C-alpha positions in Angstrom: 116.5 85.4 116.8 116.6 81.7 116.0 113.8 79.9 114.1 110.9 78.3 116.1 108.9 75.3 115.1 105.1 75.7 115.5 102.4 73.1 115.7 99.1 73.3 113.9 96.2 72.3 116.2 93.3 70.1 115.2 91.4 73.4 114.6 94.2 74.6 112.2 95.4 77.2 114.8 98.9 78.2 115.7 100.4 80.1 118.6 102.9 82.9 117.8 105.7 82.6 120.4 106.0 85.3 123.0 109.4 86.5 121.9 108.1 87.1 118.3 104.9 88.8 119.6 107.0 91.1 121.7 109.5 91.8 118.9 106.8 92.8 116.5 104.6 94.5 119.1 101.6 92.2 118.3 98.5 92.6 120.5 95.5 90.3 121.2 92.8 90.7 118.5 95.2 92.3 116.0 94.7 91.4 112.4 97.4 89.7 110.3 97.4 89.1 106.5 98.4 85.5 105.6 100.1 85.5 102.2 101.2 82.2 100.6 104.5 82.6 98.8 106.4 79.8 97.2 105.5 77.0 99.6 105.6 79.2 102.8 103.2 81.5 104.6 104.1 85.1 105.5 102.1 86.8 108.2 101.9 90.6 107.8 100.5 92.7 110.6 97.7 95.0 109.5 98.3 98.5 110.7 95.8 101.3 111.0 96.4 104.1 108.5 96.9 106.7 111.3 99.7 104.4 112.7 101.4 104.5 109.4 102.0 108.2 109.5 105.8 108.9 109.1 106.8 105.3 108.5 108.7 106.4 105.3 110.5 109.2 107.1 114.1 109.4 105.9 113.4 107.6 102.6 115.5 109.0 99.7 113.4 111.0 97.3 116.2 112.3 95.1 115.8 109.7 92.4 116.5 110.6 88.8 113.3 111.4 86.9 112.5 111.2 83.2 112.4 114.5 81.3 108.6 114.4 80.9 108.0 114.2 84.7 107.8 117.2 87.0 
């Protein structure tokens, strides 16, 4: 996907392009977290806890542990 230029309206609103909305599965009324990082803004979709079930499936859990850890 290529970058897209957005315009801030006089009410400080932006429109997320359709291709990006579809790629991320964004829906009308969905909440996003806006996080300023080093001169840019990252928008993170807020997901319901029940929708997060299994999102770490397949993550490696065989990390070395210190002797005092079970």
